[in-house]
C-alpha positions in Angstrom: 0.0 0.0 0.0 1.2 3.5 -0.8 1.8 5.7 2.2 -0.9 8.3 2.7 -2.0 10.8 5.3 0.7 12.3 7.5 3.0 9.4 6.6 5.7 10.4 4.2 7.4 13.7 4.8 9.2 15.4 7.6 11.1 18.7 8.1 14.6 19.7 7.1 16.7 21.9 9.4 18.5 24.9 7.9 18.6 28.6 8.9 17.6 29.7 5.4 14.7 27.2 5.3 13.3 27.8 8.8 10.3 29.8 7.8 6.5 29.5 8.3 4.7 26.6 6.9 3.1 27.7 3.6 -0.7 27.9 4.0 -1.0 26.2 0.6 0.4 23.0 1.9 -2.0 20.5 3.3 -0.4 19.5 6.7 -1.6 15.9 6.3 1.1 15.4 3.8 3.9 17.3 5.4 4.9 17.4 9.0 6.7 20.6 7.8 8.1 22.1 4.6 10.6 24.8 4.0 10.1 27.6 1.6 13.3 28.8 0.0 12.6 32.4 -0.4 15.1 34.0 1.9 18.6 35.3 1.0 21.7 33.2 1.8 22.9 33.2 5.3 25.5 35.6 6.4 28.5 34.7 8.5 26.8 36.3 11.5 23.7 34.2 11.3 23.4 31.8 14.2 23.6 28.0 13.6 20.4 26.1 13.1 18.5 25.0 16.1 17.3 21.4 16.5 13.7 20.6 15.8 11.2 21.1 18.7 10.4 18.3 21.1 7.0 17.9 19.6 8.6 17.5 16.2 11.0 14.9 17.5 8.1 13.0 19.1 6.3 12.8 15.8 9.5 11.7 14.0 10.2 9.0 16.6 6.6 7.8 16.1 7.2 7.6 12.3 10.5 5.8 12.9 8.6 3.1 14.8 6.0 2.9 12.1 8.7 2.4 9.5 10.4 -0.2 11.6 7.1 -2.1 11.8 7.4 -2.6 8.0 10.5 -4.8 8.4 10.0 -8.4 7.4 12.0 -11.5 8.1 13.4 -13.5 5.2 15.7 -16.4 5.6 16.8 -15.2 9.0 17.9 -11.9 7.6 16.2 -8.6 8.5 15.4 -6.6 5.4 13.2 -3.6 4.8 10.5 -3.8 2.2 11.6 -1.8 -0.8 9.0 0.5 -2.2 7.6 0.0 -5.7 6.1 1.9 -8.6 2.7 1.5 -7.0 4.0 3.5 -4.0 5.4 6.1 -6.3 2.2 6.5 -8.2 0.1 6.7 -5.0 2.3 9.2 -3.3 2.7 11.3 -6.5 -1.1 11.4 -7.0 -1.7 12.4 -3.4 1.0 15.1 -3.6 -0.2 16.6 -6.9 -3.8 16.8 -5.7 -3.0 18.2 -2.3 0.0 20.5 -2.8 -1.2 22.7 -5.6 0.2 26.1 -4.9 3.0 28.1 -3.4 6.6 28.5 -4.3 9.1 25.6 -4.7 10.2 24.1 -1.4 12.3 21.3 0.1 10.9 18.3 2.0 12.5 15.3 3.6 10.8 11.9 3.2 10.1 10.1 6.5 11.5 6.9 4.9 14.9 8.6 5.3 14.8 8.6 9.1 17.8 6.5 10.0 20.7 8.6 8.9 23.8 8.9 11.1 25.0 12.2 12.6 27.8 12.7 10.1 25.8 11.9 7.0 26.4 14.2 4.0 23.5 16.2 2.6 21.8 14.9 -0.6 19.6 17.3 -2.5 17.3 15.6 -5.1 16.4 17.8 -8.1 13.4 16.3 -9.9 12.6 15.9 -13.6 10.0 17.7 -15.6 7.1 16.6 -13.3 8.6 18.6 -10.4 6.9 16.4 -7.8 10.2 15.5 -6.1 9.4 11.8 -5.5 11.7 10.4 -8.1 13.8 8.6 -5.5 10.8 6.9 -3.8 12.2 3.4 -4.5 15.6 4.4 -2.9 14.5 6.5 0.1 15.0 3.9 2.8 18.5 2.9 1.8 19.6 6.5 0.9 18.3 7.6 4.3 20.8 5.3 6.1 23.8 7.2 4.7 22.5 10.7 3.6 20.4 13.5 5.0 18.0 13.6 2.1 16.1 16.7 0.9 13.8 16.7 -2.1 12.8 19.7 -4.2 9.1 20.0 -4.9 8.0 22.4 -7.6 4.1 22.8 -7.6 2.4 22.2 -10.9 1.2 25.8 -11.2 4.5 27.4 -10.3 6.1 29.5 -12.9 9.6 30.1 -11.4 12.0 30.3 -14.4 15.0 28.0 -14.6 17.4 30.7 -13.4 15.1 31.2 -10.4 15.4 27.5 -9.6 19.2 27.7 -9.9 19.2 30.6 -7.5 17.0 28.7 -5.1 19.3 25.6 -5.0 22.4 27.7 -5.0 21.2 29.5 -1.8 20.6 26.2 -0.1 24.0 24.9 -1.2 25.8 27.9 0.0 24.0 27.9 3.3 24.7 24.3 4.0 28.3 24.6 3.0 28.7 27.5 5.4 27.3 25.2 8.2 29.4 22.1 7.2 32.4 23.3 5.1 34.3 20.0 5.4 31.4 17.8 4.3 30.4 17.3 0.6 27.0 18.1 -0.7 25.4 15.6 -3.2 23.2 16.9 -6.0 21.1 14.1 -7.6 19.3 15.3 -10.7 17.3 13.5 -13.3 16.5 15.0 -16.7 16.0 18.7 -16.2 17.2 18.3 -12.6 20.6 17.2 -14.0 20.8 20.5 -15.8 20.0 22.3 -12.6 22.7 20.4 -10.8 25.3 21.2 -13.5 24.3 24.9 -13.5 24.7 25.2 -9.7 28.1 23.4 -9.8 29.3 25.7 -12.6 28.4 28.8 -10.5 30.0 27.3 -7.3 33.3 25.7 -8.3 34.7 26.4 -4.8 32.1 24.3 -3.0 32.7 20.6 -2.6 29.8 19.1 -4.7 29.2 15.6 -5.8 26.9 15.3 -8.8 24.8 12.2 -9.8 23.0 12.8 -13.0 20.4 10.4 -14.4 19.8 10.8 -18.2 20.6 14.6 -18.2 18.4 16.8 -20.4 21.4 18.6 -21.7 20.7 16.6 -24.9 17.1 18.1 -25.2 17.9 19.7 -28.5 18.2 16.2 -30.0 15.2 14.8 -28.2 12.3 13.0 -30.0 10.0 15.4 -28.1 11.2 18.4 -30.1 8.6 17.9 -32.9 5.8 17.9 -30.3 6.5 21.5 -29.3 5.2 23.3 -32.4 2.5 20.7 -32.9 1.1 21.3 -29.4 0.7 25.0 -30.2 -1.8 24.2 -32.9 -3.2 20.9 -31.4 -6.9 20.9 -30.5 -7.7 20.5 -26.7 -9.1 17.0 -27.1 -5.8 15.8 -28.6 -3.8 17.6 -25.9 -5.2 15.1 -23.4 -3.3 12.2 -25.1 0.2 13.9 -24.6 0.8 12.7 -21.0 -0.1 9.1 -22.1 2.4 9.3 -25.0 5.1 10.6 -22.8 4.3 7.9 -20.2 4.8 5.2 -22.9 8.1 6.8 -23.9 9.5 6.7 -20.4 9.2 2.9 -20.5 7.4 2.6 -17.2 4.4 0.6 -18.5 6.6 -2.0 -20.1 8.7 -2.3 -17.0 5.6 -2.9 -14.9 4.6 -5.7 -17.3 8.0 -7.3 -17.2 8.3 -7.1 -13.5 5.0 -8.9 -13.1 5.7 -11.5 -15.7 9.1 -12.3 -14.1 7.4 -13.3 -10.9 5.9 -16.3 -12.7 2.6 -16.1 -10.8 -0.4 -18.2 -11.9 -2.2 -16.7 -14.9 -5.2 -15.4 -13.0 -3.0 -13.7 -10.4 -0.7 -12.2 -13.1 -3.7 -10.7 -14.9 -5.0 -9.3 -11.6 -1.7 -7.7 -10.7 -1.3 -6.2 -14.2 -4.8 -4.8 -14.0 -4.0 -3.3 -10.6 -0.8 -1.7 -11.8 -2.4 -0.2 -14.9 -5.2 1.1 -12.7 -2.6 2.9 -10.5 -0.8 4.2 -13.6 -4.1 5.4 -15.2 -5.1 7.2 -12.0 -1.7 8.9 -11.8 -1.8 10.0 -15.5 -5.4 11.2 -15.1 -4.2 13.5 -12.3 -1.4 14.8 -14.6 -4.0 15.4 -17.3 -6.1 17.4 -14.9 -3.1 19.4 -13.7 -1.2 19.9 -16.9 -3.0 22.4 -19.0 -1.8 23.2 -22.4 -0.1 26.3 -21.0 1.6 24.4 -18.2 2.9 21.7 -20.4 4.2 24.3 -22.9 5.9 26.2 -20.1 7.6 23.0 -18.9 8.9 22.0 -22.3 10.2 25.5 -23.0 11.9 25.5 -19.6 13.7 22.3 -20.5 15.0 24.0 -23.6 16.3 27.0 -21.6 17.7 24.7 -18.9 19.6 22.6 -21.5 21.1 25.7 -23.2 22.0 27.3 -19.8 23.8 24.2 -18.5 25.6 23.4 -21.8 27.0 27.0 -22.0 28.6 26.5 -18.5 29.9 22.9 -18.7 33.5 24.2 -18.9 33.2 25.7 -15.4 32.0 22.5 -13.7 34.7 21.2 -11.4 32.6 18.9 -9.3 33.1 15.1 -9.2 30.4 13.7 -11.4 28.7 10.3 -12.0 26.5 10.0 -15.1 23.8 7.3 -15.2 22.9 6.6 -18.8 20.0 4.5 -20.1 20.5 2.6 -23.4 16.7 2.5 -24.2 15.7 6.1 -23.4 13.0 7.1 -25.9 12.7 10.6 -24.5 16.4 11.7 -24.7 19.5 10.3 -26.5 21.0 9.6 -23.1 23.6 7.0 -24.1 25.3 9.4 -26.5 24.9 12.3 -24.1 26.5 10.4 -21.3 29.6 9.8 -23.4 29.7 13.5 -24.5 29.5 14.7 -20.9 32.2 12.2 -19.8 34.6 13.6 -22.3 33.6 17.2 -21.5 33.6 17.3 -17.7 36.8 17.4 -15.8 36.1 14.7 -13.2 33.4 12.4 -14.6 32.6 8.7 -14.7 29.7 6.9 -16.4 27.6 3.9 -15.5 25.5 2.5 -18.4 22.2 0.7 -18.1 21.7 -0.8 -21.5 18.2 -2.2 -21.0 16.7 0.7 -19.0 14.4 3.5 -20.2 14.1 7.2 -19.4 12.7 6.8 -15.8 15.9 5.0 -14.7 15.6 5.7 -11.0 12.0 4.2 -10.9 13.1 0.8 -12.3 13.0 -2.1 -10.0 16.4 -3.5 -10.8 18.2 -0.2 -10.2 19.6 0.5 -6.7 21.2 3.9 -6.4 23.0 3.1 -3.1 24.6 0.0 -4.7 25.7 2.1 -7.7 27.2 4.7 -5.4 29.1 2.1 -3.4 30.4 0.3 -6.5 31.7 3.5 -8.0 33.4 4.5 -4.7 31.3 7.7 -4.9 30.5 8.0 -1.2 32.5 10.1 1.2 31.8 12.0 4.3 34.7 14.5 4.1 36.6 16.4 1.5 38.7 13.4 0.5 37.6 9.8 0.1 38.7 7.5 2.8 38.6 3.9 1.4 38.5 2.5 4.9 36.2 4.7 7.0 33.8 5.6 4.1 33.5 2.0 3.0 30.1 0.2 3.4 30.2 -3.6 3.3 27.7 -5.3 0.9 24.3 -6.0 2.3 23.1 -9.7 2.1 21.0 -8.9 -1.0 24.0 -7.2 -2.6 26.2 -10.1 -1.9 23.7 -12.6 -3.2 23.6 -10.7 -6.5 27.4 -10.6 -6.7 27.6 -14.2 -5.8 25.2 -15.2 -8.5 27.3 -13.4 -11.1 30.3 -15.6 -10.2 28.5 -18.9 -9.6 29.7 -20.2 -13.0 33.3 -19.8 -11.8 32.7 -21.7 -8.6 30.8 -24.4 -10.4 33.5 -24.8 -13.0 36.4 -24.8 -10.7 34.8 -26.4 -7.6 37.3 -24.9 -5.1 38.9 -27.0 -2.4 39.6 -24.9 0.7 42.1 -26.1 3.3 43.3 -24.3 6.4 45.8 -25.0 9.1 45.0 -25.1 12.8 47.4 -23.6 15.4 48.7 -27.1 16.2 49.7 -27.5 12.5 46.9 -29.9 11.5 45.5 -29.3 8.0 41.7 -29.5 7.8 39.2 -29.0 5.1 37.3 -25.7 5.3 38.2 -22.4 6.9 38.3 -23.5 10.5 41.9 -22.4 10.9 41.1 -18.8 10.0 41.0 -16.3 12.9 37.7 -14.5 13.3 39.2 -11.4 14.8 41.5 -9.1 13.0 43.8 -7.7 12.1 44.8 -10.6 9.9 47.1 -10.4 6.8 46.7 -13.0 4.1 49.8 -13.2 2.0 49.8 -15.4 -1.1 50.4 -16.3 -4.7 48.5 -14.5 -7.4 47.2 -16.8 -10.2 47.2 -15.8 -13.8 44.8 -12.9 -14.3 43.8 -13.2 -10.6 41.3 -16.0 -11.3 41.4 -17.1 -7.7 40.0 -13.9 -6.4 36.3 -14.4 -7.0 35.9 -17.8 -5.3 38.4 -16.8 -2.6 36.5 -13.7 -1.5 33.1 -15.2 -2.0 33.9 -18.3 0.1 35.2 -16.3 3.0 32.1 -14.1 3.1 29.6 -16.9 2.6 31.2 -19.4 5.1 32.8 -17.3 7.7 31.2 -13.8 7.2 34.7 -12.5 6.8 35.3 -9.7 4.4 38.7 -9.8 2.7 39.9 -6.2 2.0 42.2 -6.7 -1.0 45.2 -4.4 -1.7 44.6 -3.7 -5.4 46.3 -2.0 -8.3 45.3 1.7 -8.6 44.1 1.1 -12.2 40.9 -0.3 -10.7 40.1 3.1 -9.2 41.4 5.7 -11.7 43.0 6.1 -15.1 45.5 8.7 -16.1 43.6 9.3 -19.3 40.9 7.8 -21.5 42.0 5.0 -23.8 42.0 1.2 -24.2 41.9 0.1 -20.5 38.7 -1.4 -19.3 36.1 1.1 -18.0 36.3 1.7 -14.3 32.8 0.2 -14.0 34.4 -3.1 -14.8 35.9 -3.1 -11.3 32.7 -2.0 -9.4 32.3 -5.5 -7.9 35.9 -5.5 -6.5 35.3 -2.1 -4.9 31.9 -3.4 -3.5 33.8 -6.3 -1.9 36.3 -4.0 -0.2 39.3 -3.6 -2.5 41.4 -0.5 -1.8 44.3 1.0 -3.9 47.7 0.0 -2.7 49.3 2.6 -0.5 51.0 2.7 2.9 48.2 4.9 4.2 45.4 2.4 3.3 47.5 -0.4 4.6 47.8 1.4 8.0 44.1 2.2 8.2 43.0 -1.3 7.4 45.2 -2.7 10.2 44.0 0.0 12.5 40.4 -1.0 11.8 41.3 -4.7 12.6 40.4 -5.8 9.0 41.2 -9.1 7.2 43.6 -7.8 4.5 44.6 -9.7 1.3 48.0 -8.9 -0.1 49.9 -10.2 -3.2 53.5 -9.1 -2.9 54.1 -10.4 -6.5 51.4 -8.0 -7.8 50.8 -7.6 -11.5 54.1 -9.3 -12.4 52.9 -12.5 -10.8 49.3 -12.2 -12.3 50.7 -11.6 -15.8 53.5 -14.2 -15.7 55.1 -15.7 -18.7 54.9 -19.3 -20.1 56.3 -21.9 -17.8 56.2 -19.6 -14.7 53.2 -21.1 -13.1 53.5 -21.1 -9.3 56.7 -19.1 -9.3 56.8 -16.2 -6.8 57.9 -12.8 -7.9 58.3 -10.9 -4.6 60.5 -7.8 -3.9 63.9 -8.4 -2.3 62.9 -6.5 0.8 59.9 -6.8 3.1 57.1 -4.5 2.4 54.5 -5.6 5.0 56.2 -7.3 8.0 56.9 -4.3 10.1 53.5 -2.8 9.4 51.8 -6.0 10.5 54.0 -6.2 13.7 53.1 -2.6 14.6 49.4 -3.7 15.0 50.1 -7.2 16.1 48.5 -8.7 13.0 48.3 -12.4 12.4 50.0 -13.3 9.1 48.5 -16.3 7.2 50.6 -17.4 4.2 48.6 -19.2 1.5 49.0 -20.9 -1.9 46.5 -21.7 -4.6 47.0 -24.0 -7.7 44.9 -24.9 -10.6 45.5 -22.2 -13.2 47.3 -24.7 -15.4 44.2 -26.9 -15.3 42.0 -24.2 -16.9 44.2 -22.5 -19.5 47.5 -22.5 -21.4 49.4 -19.4 -22.2 50.0 -19.2 -26.0 51.5 -15.7 -26.3 53.0 -14.1 -23.2 54.6 -10.6 -22.7 57.9 -11.6 -24.3 56.0 -12.9 -27.4 53.7 -9.9 -27.7 56.6 -7.4 -27.5 58.1 -9.0 -30.7 54.9 -8.1 -32.7 54.8 -4.3 -33.6 51.0 -4.1 -33.3 50.9 -5.6 -29.8 54.0 -3.7 -28.7 52.2 -0.4 -29.5 49.1 -1.5 -27.7 51.0 -2.4 -24.6 52.7 1.0 -24.6 49.3 2.7 -24.8 47.8 0.7 -22.1 50.8 1.2 -19.8 50.6 5.0 -20.3 47.0 5.0 -19.1 47.6 3.1 -15.9 49.0 4.6 -12.6 52.6 3.5 -12.1 53.8 1.4 -9.2 57.2 0.5 -7.8 59.0 3.1 -10.1 61.8 3.4 -7.5 63.0 -0.2 -8.0 64.3 -2.3 -10.8 64.1 -5.9 -11.9 61.2 -8.3 -12.2 59.0 -6.6 -9.7 59.4 -3.1 -11.0 56.4 -1.4 -12.6 54.9 -4.0 -14.9 53.7 -3.1 -18.4 50.0 -3.6 -18.8 49.1 -6.3 -21.2 46.7 -9.2 -21.7 48.4 -12.6 -22.6 46.7 -14.7 -25.2 45.5 -17.9 -23.7 44.0 -21.1 -24.8 41.1 -22.3 -22.5 40.9 -25.9 -21.3 38.1 -27.9 -19.9 38.1 -26.5 -16.3 40.1 -28.3 -13.8 39.9 -27.6 -10.1 41.2 -24.9 -7.8 42.9 -25.8 -4.5 43.6 -23.4 -1.7 45.8 -24.0 1.4 46.0 -21.5 4.2 49.1 -22.2 6.2 49.7 -22.1 9.9 49.0 -18.6 11.4 52.2 -16.6 12.2 51.7 -14.3 15.2 53.4 -10.9 15.3 51.7 -9.8 18.5 54.3 -8.9 21.1 57.1 -8.7 18.5 56.8 -5.1 17.6 60.1 -4.0 19.1 61.9 -7.2 17.8 60.7 -6.6 14.2 61.8 -3.0 14.1 65.1 -4.5 13.2 65.4 -4.7 9.4 67.2 -8.0 9.7 64.6 -9.6 11.9 61.8 -8.3 9.7 63.6 -9.7 6.7 63.9 -13.1 8.3 60.2 -13.2 9.0 59.5 -12.0 5.4 61.6 -14.9 4.0 59.7 -17.3 6.4 56.4 -16.2 5.0 57.6 -16.5 1.4 58.9 -20.0 2.2 55.6 -21.0 3.7 53.7 -19.9 0.6 56.0 -22.0 -1.5 55.4 -25.0 0.8 51.7 -24.5 0.4 52.0 -24.5 -3.4 54.2 -27.6 -3.3 51.7 -29.5 -1.0 48.8 -28.7 -3.3 50.6 -29.6 -6.5 51.4 -33.0 -5.0 48.1 -33.7 -3.4 45.9 -32.8 -6.4 47.4 -35.7 -8.3 45.4 -38.0 -5.9 42.1 -36.2 -6.3 39.6 -38.4 -8.2 37.5 -35.3 -9.0 40.2 -33.1 -10.3 38.8 -33.3 -13.9 35.5 -31.7 -14.9 33.6 -34.8 -16.0 33.9 -36.8 -12.7 32.7 -33.7 -10.8 29.7 -33.3 -13.1 28.7 -36.9 -12.6 29.0 -36.6 -8.8 26.9 -33.4 -8.8 24.3 -34.9 -11.1 23.8 -37.8 -8.7 24.2 -36.0 -5.4 22.9 -32.5 -6.2 24.7 -29.5 -7.7 25.0 -27.8 -4.3 26.7 -30.8 -2.7 30.3 -30.8 -1.6 32.5 -32.7 -4.1 35.1 -34.9 -2.2 38.8 -34.5 -2.8 42.0 -36.2 -1.8 42.6 -37.6 1.7 44.5 -35.4 4.1 
């Protein structure tokens, strides 16, 4: 059921917004609203006062009501995510009830659970102006942001520049109150133009822009021919325009697909579709009643002026920007526009949604918080802290990630072995300490194929998140070129990977994390023919003294099986002899951030390349985690370079022993090959544990 009555909005606190409740707002829909008509705050204006006790009482009541909607599923507590039905119901109620007054901010009550240091998020709506475009995301956004939404009444005639002034006053005021905290501007369609315009006029303010299908491409929109036609269109035909636009957004089709994918009985499917279309028709009928010819013409003309205004100022935008582009947007050429903006803006990334339509943020499969986390786009201060700003994946997020790598696990059927403190090797991860800090130091397979099953198994079986120390190319590129898009590494960032640096290493240990380190780095992961299971570690220790400083437990480990799934046909040495590939390698290397430039030899900065490999029928992966090595109480001892180096060599030797053990033992595994494993799983179930060699 859609929330109604006094159920979905609460107040926002700001000195420039602390004015009288507009008499045109029906109090049953807003606990309070803030009219943004005052001038920016001065440096002498007092800081904002907390809401009154009566307001706090109402808010606590709403928190309890929201908590009552939590359902239990599989032992996990998860909040019910709102749907298009909720959006249509709330929008209809808002349009009917809030029909006058100037634009204003409101904060949805679904966003009740934010922490004290949450950054501010301002949502700038599309052409409808209702401000409920994030309805499906309110609950999750409210956990990490202070969310304000802009509502522009249907009959309002504030020009685009007036809206820019309005948002700018709010941004400047909030920046004055919290100068060290970023302000997020999330804009869809014309709201994206508004966000870009405010950012261009305020390059000195720390803004983070998230733009969904920006209307900066309106001059190339299929809607353009409608504008002159609407001026001469009879009134009876005007009533069909909202229906046409609704179809172009793709929402009706998405509603149908979402219902069909549930695979309900035919009668129930028909009933649910009828209910959805009833909701949609009711919502559109409200739009038809509210959008006169003059109002609709005003809004279309405002999009044109907004697009021109924002495009003329793109050169001045210095804010960090994330573009969300739909591949099937029938309203705007969003896919092409996203690429144009990425090339134009100074600090811009793009995430593509090939099967999505114009109303991207209202589609069921799109989760804005997950997108933000995957892009490492969430921070609470001026600089991103990969440790303190990190948010682990939720159970639903992990299930989705796990499903995407299930084929890898099924094909390689990993065997996990660990070592107890008494030296006994056991199957499973029993020998892994639950409490950190723990440092896993091991061998990096060709192309890092071991990472997916390794990280997934630790999370699924032990609820341990391995925070990998990763190459910076997964987080930024020096320039555009032929390297994979940064979006290719979103899953790694979601699962806790951080760029390699002494600072991040220190912070991970300080936070008692389980840290995953490959001293061989890219050189080991891009090894040559015949170099399987050979370690390429630096001459001197890079991690021992840091681990000792925090008393971290070091666990050496080995993994074998890469030679059972592929064979290298052309390695780096072969490719460098071919002019075409040599030039490609040079281009790729120039795009990537350099590492270990101060040393020479095998482990110096590795040229970026992709060896040409021949796949095999998948063999099996084998992991062995050696006996834990304690550094607790050895801080002073390991300050000595000689002692630290001795421990470094001990860890390296243990990794080599793990590799040798696995290479020998896998020869006695009757299920090393794919066919015996498939037969076993076919007879015992594909989720059953496949046996291996005797320990």
